[in-house]
C-alpha positions as semicolon CSV with decimal commas, in nm:
position;residue;x (nm);y (nm);z (nm)
1;X;-0,486;-0,499;0,813
2;X;-0,423;-0,868;0,765
3;X;-0,728;-0,953;0,904
4;X;-0,916;-0,754;0,642
5;X;-0,719;-0,915;0,378
6;X;-0,797;-1,271;0,519
7;X;-1,186;-1,158;0,496
8;X;-1,185;-1,041;0,171
9;X;-1,023;-1,378;0,063
10;X;-1,269;-1,579;0,213
11;X;-1,564;-1,360;0,073
12;X;-1,388;-1,457;-0,264
13;X;-1,577;-1,686;-0,457
14;X;-1,411;-1,854;-0,756
15;X;-1,641;-2,029;-1,036
16;X;-1,485;-2,308;-1,249
17;X;-1,678;-2,334;-1,552
18;X;-1,670;-2,603;-1,843
19;X;-1,705;-2,478;-2,181
20;X;-1,882;-2,702;-2,442
21;X;-2,227;-2,779;-2,323
22;X;-2,198;-2,531;-1,997
23;X;-2,058;-2,175;-2,040
24;X;-2,111;-2,199;-2,438
25;X;-2,384;-2,233;-2,639
26;X;-2,412;-2,481;-2,925
27;X;-2,236;-2,274;-3,153
28;X;-1,924;-2,210;-2,902
29;X;-2,016;-1,862;-2,824
30;X;-2,117;-1,673;-2,531
31;X;-2,450;-1,519;-2,490
32;X;-2,494;-1,138;-2,434
33;X;-2,691;-1,241;-2,104
34;X;-2,405;-1,463;-1,970
35;X;-2,150;-1,209;-2,067
36;X;-2,295;-0,944;-1,847
37;X;-2,345;-1,166;-1,555
38;X;-1,986;-1,286;-1,560
39;X;-1,908;-0,922;-1,600
40;X;-2,111;-0,833;-1,284
41;X;-1,944;-1,144;-1,138
42;X;-1,622;-1,017;-1,164
43;X;-1,693;-0,660;-1,072
44;X;-1,806;-0,830;-0,725
45;X;-1,472;-0,930;-0,684
46;X;-1,541;-1,325;-0,767
47;X;-1,324;-1,532;-1,013
48;X;-1,384;-1,715;-1,337
49;X;-1,172;-2,003;-1,421
50;X;-1,267;-2,176;-1,721
51;X;-1,186;-2,567;-1,739
52;X;-1,201;-2,783;-2,070
53;X;-1,054;-3,053;-2,229
54;X;-0,991;-2,836;-2,527
55;X;-0,619;-2,755;-2,605
56;X;-0,493;-2,401;-2,480
57;X;-0,496;-2,210;-2,824
58;X;-0,893;-2,309;-2,879
59;X;-0,971;-2,190;-2,512
60;X;-0,768;-1,880;-2,594
61;X;-0,937;-1,811;-2,919
62;X;-1,273;-1,845;-2,756
63;X;-1,190;-1,638;-2,448
64;X;-1,078;-1,342;-2,710
65;X;-1,366;-1,334;-2,917
66;X;-1,585;-1,332;-2,621
67;X;-1,391;-1,062;-2,414
68;X;-1,366;-1,284;-2,121
69;X;-1,025;-1,197;-2,006
70;X;-1,063;-1,052;-1,658
71;X;-0,807;-0,966;-1,384
72;X;-0,572;-1,252;-1,292
73;X;-0,712;-1,465;-1,555
74;X;-0,625;-1,868;-1,521
75;X;-0,711;-2,132;-1,755
76;X;-0,744;-2,521;-1,726
77;X;-0,677;-2,687;-2,049
78;X;-0,646;-3,057;-2,154
79;X;-0,880;-3,188;-1,862
80;X;-0,636;-3,022;-1,616
81;X;-0,326;-3,125;-1,741
82;X;-0,247;-2,785;-1,820
83;X;-0,299;-2,469;-1,586
84;X;-0,222;-2,149;-1,781
85;X;-0,165;-1,804;-1,626
86;X;-0,304;-1,530;-1,908
87;X;-0,136;-1,265;-1,738
88;X;0,230;-1,379;-1,718
89;X;0,200;-1,615;-2,008
90;X;0,336;-1,934;-1,823
91;X;0,229;-2,269;-1,688
92;X;0,148;-2,278;-1,338
93;X;0,137;-2,645;-1,343
94;X;0,184;-2,887;-1,650
95;X;0,124;-3,275;-1,645
96;X;0,235;-3,484;-1,959
97;X;0,174;-3,816;-2,061
98;X;0,514;-4,004;-2,108
99;X;0,594;-4,093;-2,447
100;X;0,655;-4,471;-2,418
101;X;0,270;-4,477;-2,286
102;X;0,155;-4,254;-2,567
103;X;0,292;-4,508;-2,820
104;X;0,130;-4,789;-2,605
105;X;-0,199;-4,585;-2,635
106;X;-0,145;-4,538;-3,006
107;X;-0,121;-4,889;-3,083
108;X;-0,409;-5,017;-2,878
109;X;-0,590;-4,780;-3,065
110;X;-0,511;-4,888;-3,418
111;X;-0,571;-5,242;-3,312
112;X;-0,915;-5,114;-3,238
113;X;-0,962;-4,937;-3,547
114;X;-1,007;-4,599;-3,411
115;X;-0,888;-4,253;-3,503
116;X;-0,628;-4,140;-3,274
117;X;-0,455;-3,796;-3,245
118;X;-0,203;-3,591;-2,968
119;X;-0,087;-3,249;-2,961
120;X;0,214;-3,018;-2,997
121;X;0,199;-2,691;-2,836
122;X;-0,004;-2,532;-3,070
123;X;-0,102;-2,826;-3,343
124;X;-0,328;-3,133;-3,364
125;X;-0,120;-3,465;-3,461
126;X;-0,243;-3,744;-3,624
127;X;-0,199;-3,993;-3,899
128;X;-0,435;-3,884;-4,179
129;X;-0,733;-3,621;-4,250
130;X;-1,038;-3,849;-4,199
131;X;-1,428;-3,794;-4,089
132;X;-1,295;-3,784;-3,719
133;X;-1,057;-3,483;-3,767
134;X;-1,283;-3,293;-3,986
135;X;-1,561;-3,339;-3,701
136;X;-1,330;-3,222;-3,428
137;X;-1,181;-2,930;-3,596
138;X;-1,536;-2,783;-3,668
139;X;-1,496;-2,615;-3,308
140;X;-1,113;-2,683;-3,253
141;X;-0,937;-2,450;-3,516
142;X;-0,583;-2,584;-3,448
143;X;-0,340;-2,629;-3,738
144;X;-0,351;-2,979;-3,865
145;X;0,010;-3,199;-3,834
146;X;0,000;-3,496;-4,051
147;X;0,243;-3,786;-3,997
148;X;0,208;-4,177;-4,016
149;X;0,384;-4,207;-3,693
150;X;0,232;-3,918;-3,477
151;X;0,402;-3,980;-3,173
152;X;0,740;-3,996;-3,311
153;X;0,662;-3,630;-3,436
154;X;0,644;-3,502;-3,091
155;X;0,919;-3,306;-2,954
156;X;0,826;-3,361;-2,594
157;X;0,558;-3,557;-2,423
158;X;0,186;-3,424;-2,474
159;X;-0,043;-3,307;-2,226
160;X;-0,311;-3,568;-2,355
161;X;-0,399;-3,838;-2,605
162;X;-0,736;-3,827;-2,752
163;X;-0,905;-4,146;-2,953
164;X;-1,236;-4,058;-3,158
165;X;-1,489;-4,307;-3,291
166;X;-1,832;-4,110;-3,446
167;X;-2,047;-4,430;-3,461
168;X;-1,926;-4,686;-3,223
169;X;-1,890;-4,604;-2,859
170;X;-1,847;-4,983;-2,788
171;X;-1,536;-4,950;-2,941
172;X;-1,425;-4,655;-2,734
173;X;-1,496;-4,841;-2,450
174;X;-1,315;-5,140;-2,529
175;X;-1,009;-4,943;-2,550
176;X;-1,063;-4,738;-2,238
177;X;-1,081;-5,081;-2,051
178;X;-0,750;-5,208;-2,188
179;X;-0,573;-4,862;-2,125
180;X;-0,676;-4,870;-1,753
181;X;-0,607;-5,230;-1,712
182;X;-0,243;-5,128;-1,834
183;X;-0,166;-4,821;-1,709
184;X;-0,475;-4,731;-1,455
185;X;-0,188;-4,594;-1,191
186;X;-0,026;-4,332;-1,484
187;X;-0,294;-4,227;-1,675
188;X;-0,674;-4,146;-1,661
189;X;-0,897;-4,289;-1,941
190;X;-1,218;-4,059;-1,939
191;X;-1,488;-3,970;-2,192
192;X;-1,591;-3,630;-2,261
193;X;-1,862;-3,723;-2,472
194;X;-2,019;-4,072;-2,624
195;X;-1,735;-4,011;-2,947
196;X;-1,422;-3,881;-2,729
197;X;-1,189;-4,069;-2,520
198;X;-0,927;-3,878;-2,342
199;X;-0,622;-4,004;-2,195
200;X;-0,422;-3,787;-1,941
201;X;-0,172;-3,786;-1,649
202;X;-0,330;-3,946;-1,344
203;X;-0,173;-3,624;-1,165
204;X;-0,417;-3,413;-1,391
205;X;-0,775;-3,419;-1,406
206;X;-1,032;-3,124;-1,358
207;X;-1,104;-3,214;-0,995
208;X;-0,726;-3,216;-0,913
209;X;-0,676;-2,883;-1,108
210;X;-0,961;-2,694;-0,901
211;X;-0,780;-2,780;-0,571
212;X;-0,442;-2,653;-0,683
213;X;-0,590;-2,300;-0,839
214;X;-0,798;-2,276;-0,486
215;X;-0,461;-2,317;-0,310
216;X;-0,278;-2,085;-0,541
217;X;-0,535;-1,798;-0,500
218;X;-0,595;-1,856;-0,122
219;X;-0,930;-1,909;-0,147
220;X;-1,107;-2,166;0,058
221;X;-1,223;-2,477;-0,156
222;X;-1,584;-2,397;0,048
223;X;-1,618;-2,109;-0,166
224;X;-1,564;-2,281;-0,483
225;X;-1,818;-2,355;-0,737
226;X;-1,808;-2,577;-1,051
227;X;-2,046;-2,652;-1,344
228;X;-1,991;-2,892;-1,635
229;X;-2,243;-3,131;-1,826
230;X;-2,000;-3,431;-1,928
231;X;-1,834;-3,686;-1,755
232;X;-1,499;-3,553;-1,761
233;X;-1,668;-3,252;-1,523
234;X;-1,750;-3,530;-1,263
235;X;-1,422;-3,492;-1,075
236;X;-1,462;-3,100;-1,024
237;X;-1,811;-3,109;-0,924
238;X;-1,703;-3,312;-0,645
239;X;-1,379;-3,141;-0,551
240;X;-1,528;-2,817;-0,544
241;X;-1,753;-2,661;-0,255
242;X;-2,070;-2,642;-0,442
243;X;-2,110;-2,867;-0,789
244;X;-2,357;-2,753;-1,089
245;X;-2,489;-2,963;-1,317
246;X;-2,643;-2,836;-1,622
247;X;-3,010;-2,903;-1,698
248;X;-2,846;-3,066;-2,049
249;X;-2,580;-3,264;-1,838
250;X;-2,558;-3,647;-1,848
251;X;-2,736;-3,815;-1,600
252;X;-2,427;-3,941;-1,409
253;X;-2,350;-3,585;-1,414
254;X;-2,616;-3,462;-1,209
255;X;-2,603;-3,742;-0,962
256;X;-2,267;-3,608;-0,860
257;X;-2,399;-3,247;-0,843
258;X;-2,506;-3,044;-0,545
259;X;-2,744;-2,840;-0,774
260;X;-2,872;-2,856;-1,127
261;X;-2,951;-2,551;-1,346
262;X;-3,312;-2,466;-1,414
263;X;-3,238;-2,398;-1,798
264;X;-2,959;-2,539;-2,034
265;X;-2,643;-2,402;-2,206
266;X;-2,893;-2,272;-2,470
267;X;-3,078;-2,034;-2,233
268;X;-2,825;-1,896;-2,021
269;X;-2,843;-2,186;-1,732
270;X;-2,524;-2,094;-1,627
271;X;-2,606;-1,713;-1,586
272;X;-2,937;-1,817;-1,383
273;X;-2,699;-2,025;-1,161
274;X;-2,456;-1,775;-1,095
275;X;-2,712;-1,516;-0,996
276;X;-2,866;-1,740;-0,766
277;X;-2,560;-1,888;-0,601
278;X;-2,252;-1,642;-0,616
279;X;-2,446;-1,327;-0,656
280;X;-2,718;-1,416;-0,426
281;X;-2,973;-1,241;-0,652
282;X;-3,238;-1,552;-0,681
């Protein structure tokens, strides 16, 4: 009986999928075709684990709307800083940024003239309601907590800090360089797109998170697939057995992938890759 169990685990595959620009269309929905393919994947005994820079509550909102809760669903939120068991409603792993480092990042962002924000368990925390936070909340529908000193408003260390500049990528790049120079051993500074720069624990990251989840489920890493489109997805594309870059992915993401989808996120590119690589229907 043990051999049969081991064989079943060996055959089980896990898909770690980014959300925005990968699983989701540009309007943050899941297409009917992609949903049907995911249902067939789950029915075949394989697992879907969503991985995102989004806060947990935002991921749960999308999951609920799209009907993506499968048995033993696990979510990787905040770029791997929080791994959440949706059945038990408890964290499996949690990595936070020390408050003293958060304060230093906040001060650096202010020196560079960049909007910054952080998070409580259920809220976005920032200084004021500006263009950046309005842009961010088009997709992330968390409540907003305004404070003249956002870090002091936190009752516990956060899962990440987040800097946003809508028009000047060079300012974000300079902030990234400064934070890496000062806290490179403790904090990862990573772009999730050209306007978003995120800071999280060096113990986190999507690549580290998928290795932890594979161990948790007892599934060999070589049976894992990861799909993404942005720089913060590169670590998981490199860590998985097969890294899948979307057709619409950044060039550096495609360079890190084993497979590039034939179609983009607006035209079921991920579903097509699942049928070919996981379900073996291509």
